[in-house]
SEZA-505436 format. One record per residue (C-alpha): residue in three letters; z, x, y; residue number from 1. Coordinates in steps of 0.02 Angstrom, whole numbers, plus 50000, padded with zeros to 5 digits. Layout:
SITE  residuo      Z      X      Y  num
SITE      ALA      Z      X      Y  NUM
...
This chain:
SITE  residuo      Z      X      Y  num
SITE      MET  49920  51179  50052    1
SITE      GLU  49798  51045  49994    2
SITE      ARG  49636  51115  49925    3
SITE      THR  49473  51066  50011    4
SITE      VAL  49372  50953  49896    5
SITE      LYS  49187  50996  49891    6
SITE      THR  49095  50831  49889    7
SITE      LEU  48914  50776  49865    8
SITE      LEU  48858  50602  49924    9
SITE      VAL  48721  50511  49828   10
SITE      ASP  48662  50343  49894   11
SITE      ASN  48494  50262  49931   12
SITE      GLN  48556  50185  50094   13
SITE      VAL  48526  50312  50232   14
SITE      LEU  48639  50227  50359   15
SITE      LEU  48786  50220  50238   16
SITE      ARG  48760  50400  50185   17
SITE      ARG  48756  50464  50363   18
SITE      SER  48909  50360  50408   19
SITE      LEU  49006  50432  50262   20
SITE      VAL  48952  50608  50307   21
SITE      ASN  49019  50581  50484   22
SITE      ILE  49184  50510  50419   23
SITE      LEU  49213  50638  50282   24
SITE      SER  49160  50786  50390   25
SITE      ARG  49304  50745  50506   26
SITE      THR  49426  50755  50360   27
SITE      ALA  49496  50930  50346   28
SITE      SER  49531  50914  50159   29
SITE      ILE  49350  50869  50115   30
SITE      LYS  49194  50976  50132   31
SITE      VAL  49029  50882  50120   32
SITE      LEU  48902  50992  50030   33
SITE      GLY  48758  50873  50057   34
SITE      GLU  48689  50698  50044   35
SITE      VAL  48541  50637  49943   36
SITE      SER  48459  50476  49884   37
SITE      GLN  48391  50525  49713   38
SITE      GLY  48486  50554  49552   39
SITE      LEU  48378  50695  49485   40
SITE      LYS  48387  50786  49651   41
SITE      ALA  48576  50764  49649   42
SITE      ILE  48588  50843  49476   43
SITE      SER  48484  50990  49537   44
SITE      ILE  48601  51012  49686   45
SITE      CYS  48752  51003  49570   46
SITE      ARG  48682  51148  49470   47
SITE      SER  48661  51250  49629   48
SITE      VAL  48822  51217  49724   49
SITE      LYS  48943  51145  49594   50
SITE      PRO  49034  51010  49695   51
SITE      ASP  49209  50957  49642   52
SITE      VAL  49169  50772  49663   53
SITE      VAL  49007  50673  49668   54
SITE      LEU  49019  50505  49757   55
SITE      VAL  48872  50404  49694   56
SITE      ASP  48803  50228  49707   57
SITE      ILE  48730  50142  49554   58
SITE      GLU  48568  50096  49643   59
SITE      LEU  48467  50254  49680   60
SITE      LEU  48289  50300  49723   61
SITE      GLY  48187  50377  49585   62
SITE      PRO  48182  50361  49396   63
SITE      ILE  48370  50360  49357   64
SITE      ASP  48515  50260  49425   65
SITE      GLY  48691  50319  49465   66
SITE      ILE  48758  50279  49292   67
SITE      GLU  48623  50379  49204   68
SITE      MET  48650  50518  49329   69
SITE      THR  48835  50516  49285   70
SITE      ARG  48796  50524  49099   71
SITE      ARG  48682  50674  49123   72
SITE      ILE  48810  50767  49228   73
SITE      LYS  48952  50738  49104   74
SITE      SER  48844  50785  48954   75
SITE      ASP  48789  50950  49032   76
SITE      PRO  48911  51089  48982   77
SITE      SER  48881  51178  49148   78
SITE      LEU  48921  51021  49250   79
SITE      LYS  49049  50928  49144   80
SITE      ASP  49196  50981  49253   81
SITE      ILE  49122  50891  49404   82
SITE      LYS  49214  50727  49437   83
SITE      VAL  49107  50573  49470   84
SITE      CYS  49163  50423  49571   85
SITE      ILE  49052  50270  49585   86
SITE      LEU  49042  50191  49758   87
SITE      SER  48952  50025  49737   88
SITE      GLU  48935  49848  49801   89
SITE      HIS  48925  49787  49621   90
SITE      LYS  49088  49712  49556   91
SITE      ASP  49029  49644  49389   92
SITE      GLU  49119  49699  49233   93
SITE      THR  48965  49761  49140   94
SITE      ARG  48921  49892  49269   95
SITE      ILE  49101  49951  49284   96
SITE      LEU  49116  49974  49097   97
SITE      ARG  48948  50064  49087   98
SITE      ALA  49004  50182  49225   99
SITE      LEU  49168  50223  49136  100
SITE      ARG  49081  50249  48970  101
SITE      ALA  48954  50364  49055  102
SITE      GLY  49098  50473  49113  103
SITE      ALA  49144  50413  49287  104
SITE      THR  49327  50446  49329  105
SITE      GLY  49333  50311  49462  106
SITE      TYR  49245  50159  49533  107
SITE      ILE  49269  50099  49712  108
SITE      PHE  49185  49958  49806  109
SITE      LYS  49084  49981  49965  110
SITE      ASP  49187  49852  50059  111
SITE      HIS  49339  49967  50052  112
SITE      ALA  49403  50050  50210  113
SITE      PRO  49352  50231  50248  114
SITE      GLU  49528  50293  50214  115
SITE      ASP  49516  50216  50040  116
SITE      VAL  49358  50317  50006  117
SITE      ILE  49446  50476  50062  118
SITE      SER  49594  50434  49950  119
SITE      ALA  49475  50397  49806  120
SITE      ILE  49393  50568  49820  121
SITE      HIS  49562  50655  49811  122
SITE      SER  49621  50544  49670  123
SITE      VAL  49466  50576  49564  124
SITE      PHE  49472  50762  49604  125
SITE      SER  49651  50764  49536  126
SITE      GLY  49589  50685  49375  127
SITE      HIS  49669  50515  49403  128
SITE      ALA  49581  50359  49342  129
SITE      LEU  49541  50262  49499  130
SITE      LEU  49537  50087  49425  131
SITE      PRO  49707  50004  49440  132
SITE      PRO  49773  49941  49272  133
SITE      ALA  49777  49761  49335  134
SITE      TYR  49589  49765  49364  135
SITE      LEU  49556  49862  49205  136
SITE      GLU  49642  49726  49105  137
SITE      SER  49516  49600  49171  138
SITE      ILE  49365  49702  49113  139
SITE      LEU  49428  49748  48940  140
SITE      PRO  49355  49650  48796  141
SITE      PRO  49459  49521  48700  142
SITE      PRO  49567  49583  48555  143
SITE      GLY  49458  49630  48407  144
SITE      MET  49306  49673  48514  145
SITE      ARG  49292  49858  48557  146
SITE      LEU  49193  49952  48687  147
SITE      SER  49139  50096  48578  148
SITE      LYS  49232  50181  48436  149
SITE      GLU  49396  50177  48344  150
SITE      PHE  49532  50281  48426  151
SITE      ASN  49639  50370  48296  152
SITE      VAL  49804  50354  48388  153
SITE      GLN  49898  50381  48225  154
SITE      ARG  49861  50567  48246  155
SITE      LEU  49963  50573  48405  156
SITE      THR  50142  50635  48412  157
SITE      ALA  50277  50517  48475  158
SITE      ARG  50280  50609  48642  159
SITE      GLN  50090  50601  48660  160
SITE      THR  50093  50415  48622  161
SITE      GLU  50227  50389  48753  162
SITE      ILE  50127  50485  48883  163
SITE      LEU  49970  50387  48840  164
SITE      ARG  50065  50225  48871  165
SITE      LEU  50129  50289  49038  166
SITE      VAL  49955  50345  49093  167
SITE      ALA  49884  50174  49048  168
SITE      SER  50024  50090  49144  169
SITE      GLY  49959  50171  49303  170
SITE      LEU  50090  50306  49331  171
SITE      SER  50035  50464  49421  172
SITE      ASN  50066  50636  49346  173
SITE      THR  50213  50663  49463  174
SITE      GLU  50291  50497  49414  175
SITE      ILE  50271  50537  49229  176
SITE      GLU  50347  50710  49253  177
SITE      VAL  50499  50637  49340  178
SITE      TYR  50518  50495  49214  179
SITE      LEU  50508  50610  49062  180
SITE      LYS  50594  50757  49149  181
SITE      ILE  50456  50878  49101  182
SITE      SER  50360  51010  49199  183
SITE      HIS  50185  50993  49268  184
SITE      SER  50119  51122  49144  185
SITE      THR  50199  51030  48997  186
SITE      LEU  50121  50865  49050  187
SITE      LYS  49952  50948  49075  188
SITE      SER  49962  51020  48898  189
SITE      HIS  50002  50848  48826  190
SITE      ILE  49858  50765  48919  191
SITE      ASN  49737  50901  48863  192
SITE      ALA  49796  50874  48684  193
SITE      LEU  49770  50686  48703  194
SITE      LEU  49593  50711  48765  195
SITE      ALA  49555  50831  48621  196
SITE      LYS  49632  50724  48483  197
SITE      LEU  49548  50564  48542  198
SITE      ASP  49384  50652  48586  199
SITE      LEU  49386  50585  48764  200
SITE      ARG  49328  50656  48930  201
SITE      ASP  49455  50605  49060  202
SITE      ARG  49602  50499  49114  203
SITE      ALA  49497  50342  49138  204
SITE      GLN  49447  50346  48955  205
SITE      LEU  49628  50374  48904  206
SITE      VAL  49672  50211  48990  207
SITE      ILE  49536  50118  48896  208
SITE      ALA  49591  50198  48731  209
SITE      ALA  49771  50141  48759  210
SITE      TYR  49720  49961  48790  211
SITE      GLU  49595  49954  48648  212
SITE      SER  49724  50027  48528  213
SITE      GLN  49849  49896  48588  214
SITE      LEU  49974  50027  48646  215
SITE      VAL  49976  49931  48811  216
SITE      PHE  49953  49744  48826  217
SITE      SER  49886  49635  48964  218
SITE      LYS  50020  49551  49068  219
SITE      SER  49916  49392  49079  220
């Protein structure tokens, strides 16, 4: 039985927020814990009710935007397990990269269909990076220019390197398990080891690390 995903909506557009509440409230697998327009208020709510997923716009009312709100959530030990998905009208590369570096697991555009938003919430809750590899390739910097730090992939075992390549290629956990003929618990252990060795937060950052380390190359 699919677990109900506790979700908090954060957006400065009242009409959009209320529309999403109506849509998501009719989805049995999602429980809306609340909706708010301010980032600081959202963080306070997160501390009180601990949602599984926060769906947040970049543009918010108040002193902090959605990216800074994401950074604060992911840097707080009591909130770091909360998954953040950006829902925004902004499609420029700079904002997408800033969101990923702040700790967002996914980024979806506001012109997507409601069913895509529902799918995004479940995908992010499961720990999957929401950006498709084809789009990620377009926002990565040219060879030789890095987003942040060096990734010491030489520390990885051959199996961990293989799994990192498969994650960056867009395969789901189930697809990787079938391809490598390993159990779910074994794959989870490998991914946790990857995150620890590379000092990363989530699957989205694993994808970036794979591309920056040239373990996966653009098809263009």
